[in-house]
C-alpha positions as CSV (number, residue, x, y, z in Angstrom):
1,M,159.8,140.7,111.4
2,I,156.9,143.1,111.1
3,T,157.6,146.5,112.5
4,R,155.2,149.3,113.5
5,N,157.3,152.2,112.1
6,E,160.0,153.0,109.7
7,E,162.5,153.8,112.4
8,S,162.2,150.2,113.8
9,R,162.4,148.8,110.3
10,T,165.5,150.7,109.5
11,L,167.2,149.7,112.7
12,L,166.4,146.0,112.3
13,S,167.4,146.1,108.6
14,S,170.8,147.5,109.6
15,L,171.3,144.5,111.8
16,G,170.5,142.1,108.9
17,I,167.0,141.3,110.0
18,P,164.4,141.2,107.2
19,T,161.4,143.4,108.0
20,E,158.0,144.5,106.7
21,L,156.0,147.5,107.8
22,G,152.7,146.8,109.5
23,T,150.8,147.0,112.8
24,D,149.1,144.9,115.5
25,T,149.7,141.7,113.7
26,A,148.8,139.5,116.7
27,W,145.2,140.5,116.2
28,T,144.9,140.6,112.4
29,F,146.2,137.3,110.9
30,E,145.5,133.6,110.8
31,P,148.7,131.6,111.4
32,H,149.9,128.9,109.1
33,P,149.6,125.3,110.3
34,P,152.6,124.0,112.5
35,E,154.0,122.1,109.5
36,Y,154.6,125.3,107.7
37,G,156.9,126.5,110.5
38,R,158.6,123.2,110.8
39,K,159.4,123.1,107.1
40,A,160.7,126.7,107.2
41,L,163.0,125.8,110.1
42,R,164.2,122.6,108.4
43,D,164.9,124.5,105.2
44,A,167.1,126.9,107.4
45,G,169.0,123.9,108.8
46,W,167.1,123.0,111.9
47,D,167.6,119.4,113.1
48,E,164.1,119.1,114.5
49,K,165.6,118.5,118.0
50,T,167.4,121.7,119.0
51,P,165.0,124.0,120.9
52,V,164.0,127.2,119.1
53,L,163.8,130.5,120.9
54,V,161.4,133.1,119.5
55,L,161.5,136.8,120.6
56,C,158.7,139.2,119.9
57,P,159.7,142.7,121.0
58,I,156.4,144.5,121.1
59,H,156.6,147.0,124.0
60,P,156.0,150.3,122.3
61,F,157.8,152.3,125.0
62,V,161.1,150.4,124.9
63,W,161.4,149.4,121.2
64,P,163.5,150.1,119.3
65,R,165.9,149.7,122.1
66,K,168.8,152.2,122.2
67,K,171.9,151.3,124.2
68,L,173.3,154.0,126.4
69,P,177.0,154.8,126.0
70,S,177.5,154.0,129.7
71,E,176.3,150.4,129.0
72,N,179.0,150.0,126.3
73,I,181.7,151.4,128.6
74,S,180.7,149.2,131.6
75,R,181.0,146.1,129.3
76,G,184.1,147.2,127.5
77,D,182.2,147.3,124.3
78,D,182.7,150.2,121.9
79,R,180.0,149.1,119.4
80,R,177.0,151.4,119.1
81,L,173.5,150.2,118.4
């Protein structure tokens, strides 16, 4: 995932998500052809039938998302993000 700042990169890396630092990538790159993505998914174990969900958190005012302690308490979850 490409992040806009070091804070986001650090947070995502702590969750095991590979990151690179960069900005506004939607406007600055040419995508690979569809077969490139299909091959990457197959190499990761995709069966070519299961739907794939892609998330692109880009809203600069809500990312990186920080959970409030009250959200953890209401869900009975003592983990902190």
